[in-house]
C-alpha positions as CSV (number, residue, x, y, z in Angstrom):
1,M,-53.2,142.7,-8.6
2,F,-53.5,146.4,-8.1
3,V,-53.3,147.8,-4.5
4,P,-53.8,151.6,-4.2
5,K,-50.9,153.4,-2.6
6,W,-53.3,155.1,0.0
7,L,-54.4,151.6,1.2
8,L,-50.7,150.6,1.6
9,A,-50.1,153.8,3.5
10,V,-53.1,153.3,5.8
11,G,-52.0,149.7,6.4
12,G,-48.4,150.9,7.2
13,V,-49.7,153.5,9.7
14,I,-51.9,150.9,11.4
15,F,-49.0,148.4,11.6
16,L,-46.7,151.0,13.0
17,A,-49.2,152.2,15.6
18,L,-49.8,148.6,16.7
19,A,-46.0,147.9,16.9
20,V,-45.4,151.0,19.0
21,W,-48.3,150.2,21.3
22,T,-47.0,146.6,21.7
23,W,-43.6,147.9,22.6
24,L,-45.1,150.3,25.2
25,L,-47.1,147.5,26.7
26,A,-44.1,145.2,26.9
27,N,-42.2,147.9,28.7
28,G,-44.9,148.6,31.2
29,R,-46.0,151.9,29.7
30,N,-49.5,151.3,28.4
31,P,-50.6,154.7,26.9
32,L,-54.3,153.9,27.2
33,P,-56.4,154.2,30.4
34,F,-57.4,150.6,30.1
35,P,-57.5,148.5,32.1
36,D,-58.0,150.5,35.2
37,G,-57.3,148.2,38.1
38,G,-57.5,150.8,40.8
39,S,-54.5,152.1,42.6
40,R,-52.3,151.7,45.7
41,I,-51.7,155.1,47.3
42,F,-48.7,155.8,49.5
43,A,-48.1,159.0,51.5
44,A,-45.0,161.2,51.5
45,A,-44.0,163.3,54.5
46,S,-43.8,166.6,52.5
47,P,-43.9,167.8,48.9
48,E,-40.1,167.6,48.8
49,A,-40.2,164.0,50.1
50,K,-42.8,163.1,47.4
51,T,-40.5,164.5,44.7
52,A,-37.6,162.5,46.1
53,I,-39.6,159.2,46.3
54,V,-40.8,159.7,42.8
55,D,-37.2,160.3,41.6
56,V,-36.0,157.1,43.4
57,L,-38.9,155.0,41.9
58,A,-38.1,156.4,38.4
59,R,-34.4,155.5,38.7
60,N,-35.5,152.0,39.5
61,G,-37.9,151.6,36.5
62,L,-41.2,152.8,38.0
63,R,-41.8,156.1,36.1
64,E,-44.3,158.8,36.6
65,R,-47.1,158.7,34.1
66,F,-48.7,162.1,35.0
67,R,-49.6,164.3,37.9
68,V,-53.0,165.2,39.2
69,D,-52.4,168.0,41.7
70,T,-55.2,169.9,43.5
71,D,-55.1,172.5,46.3
72,G,-55.3,169.7,48.9
73,V,-53.3,166.9,47.4
74,L,-50.2,166.6,45.2
75,R,-50.4,163.3,43.3
76,S,-47.8,161.5,41.1
77,I,-49.5,158.7,39.2
78,L,-47.0,156.0,38.1
79,F,-47.3,153.7,35.1
80,D,-48.3,150.7,37.2
81,G,-51.2,152.6,38.9
82,T,-49.3,153.3,42.1
83,I,-49.9,156.9,43.5
84,I,-47.5,158.8,45.6
85,N,-49.4,161.5,47.5
86,W,-48.6,164.4,49.7
87,S,-51.9,165.6,51.4
88,A,-52.4,169.0,53.0
89,P,-53.1,168.9,56.7
90,G,-56.8,169.7,56.2
91,V,-57.3,166.6,53.9
92,T,-55.4,164.4,56.4
93,R,-57.6,165.8,59.2
94,R,-60.8,165.0,57.3
95,L,-59.5,161.4,56.8
96,R,-58.6,161.1,60.5
97,G,-54.9,160.6,59.9
98,A,-55.3,157.9,57.1
99,T,-52.5,158.8,54.7
100,S,-52.4,155.7,52.5
101,A,-55.2,153.9,50.6
102,I,-56.2,151.1,48.4
103,G,-58.1,152.6,45.5
104,L,-60.9,150.7,43.9
105,V,-62.8,151.5,40.7
106,A,-66.5,151.8,41.2
107,D,-69.5,152.5,39.1
108,D,-71.3,154.1,42.1
109,P,-68.5,155.1,44.5
110,L,-70.9,156.1,47.4
111,R,-73.0,152.9,47.2
112,Q,-70.0,150.7,47.0
113,A,-68.3,152.5,49.9
114,E,-71.4,152.0,52.0
115,D,-71.5,148.3,51.0
116,A,-67.8,147.9,52.0
117,A,-68.5,149.7,55.3
118,A,-71.4,147.3,56.0
119,V,-69.2,144.3,55.3
120,L,-66.5,145.6,57.6
121,K,-69.1,146.2,60.4
122,S,-70.5,142.7,59.9
123,H,-67.0,141.4,60.7
124,G,-66.9,143.5,63.9
125,F,-64.8,146.5,62.7
126,S,-65.7,150.1,62.7
127,A,-66.2,151.7,59.3
128,D,-67.1,155.2,58.4
129,V,-67.8,156.6,54.9
130,V,-66.2,160.0,54.2
131,Q,-67.1,162.1,51.1
132,D,-65.4,165.3,49.8
133,A,-62.1,164.7,51.6
134,D,-60.5,166.5,48.6
135,P,-63.4,168.7,47.3
136,G,-64.0,168.4,43.6
137,V,-62.6,164.9,43.3
138,P,-65.3,162.2,43.3
139,V,-63.6,159.8,45.6
140,V,-65.4,158.3,48.6
141,F,-63.3,156.9,51.5
142,V,-64.0,154.1,54.0
143,L,-62.1,154.6,57.2
144,T,-61.8,151.5,59.4
145,D,-59.9,150.2,62.3
146,A,-59.3,147.0,60.2
147,M,-56.5,149.0,58.5
148,P,-55.1,151.6,60.8
149,G,-53.6,154.6,58.9
150,T,-55.0,153.3,55.6
151,A,-58.3,153.8,53.9
152,L,-60.2,152.2,51.2
153,N,-61.2,154.6,48.4
154,F,-63.8,154.2,45.8
155,R,-63.7,156.2,42.6
156,P,-65.0,156.3,39.0
157,H,-62.9,154.9,36.2
158,V,-60.0,157.2,35.3
159,I,-61.8,158.3,32.1
160,H,-64.7,159.5,34.2
161,M,-62.6,161.5,36.6
162,P,-62.8,165.3,36.2
163,R,-59.8,167.3,35.4
164,P,-58.7,169.0,38.6
165,P,-58.4,172.7,38.7
166,K,-55.0,174.2,38.5
167,P,-53.6,174.4,42.1
168,T,-53.3,177.9,43.6
169,P,-49.6,178.9,43.5
170,T,-48.0,179.4,46.9
171,P,-46.4,182.8,47.2
172,T,-42.7,182.7,47.6
173,P,-41.4,184.9,50.5
C-alpha cells in the first residue's frame, strides 16, 4: 500500500503536537485558554512584594503564565488561574479597600454582578456593584459585607478580554 510522504509528515506533526500538549497538560501548563474557570485574586503589599510572592510560588511549582499590567494594577497570572495583584491606591479606593477577589467568568458581567448583589441582599447582606475600578478592563465588582476585604468580580472569558495598554513608565529619580 502506498502512503504519500506528505501524509506521513502531517500525521507525524499532529502526533507530536498532541504529545507536547498532553505533556503540558500533565504538568499543569495548559497552553490554551480553555477551560477558563475564573480566578482567585490575592493582593500584594507593594510591587516588590508581588515580585517576591510570584518568585516564591514559582520556586514551589506554581509558575507565572503571563502578566497583564495596566496603569492601575500589576497582575501576574499563574498557570492554575491564580492572580497575584498589586493595585494602585486609586483602584483600591474605588473598591473601598477590597484587595482580593474571587473572579467569575460571565457572558454579561454587569447583569450577573447585579444578580449576585440581589442574592446577597436577599440573604441580609449589603452588596454594591462597581464598574470601571480599573478603567479599560471589563470587570464588574460586587462589594459586600459578606466577605470583608474581598470582592466578587465578573469578567468575560479570557479570550474576550482586551489587551491592556502598555503601562506608563514611572520616571526614575
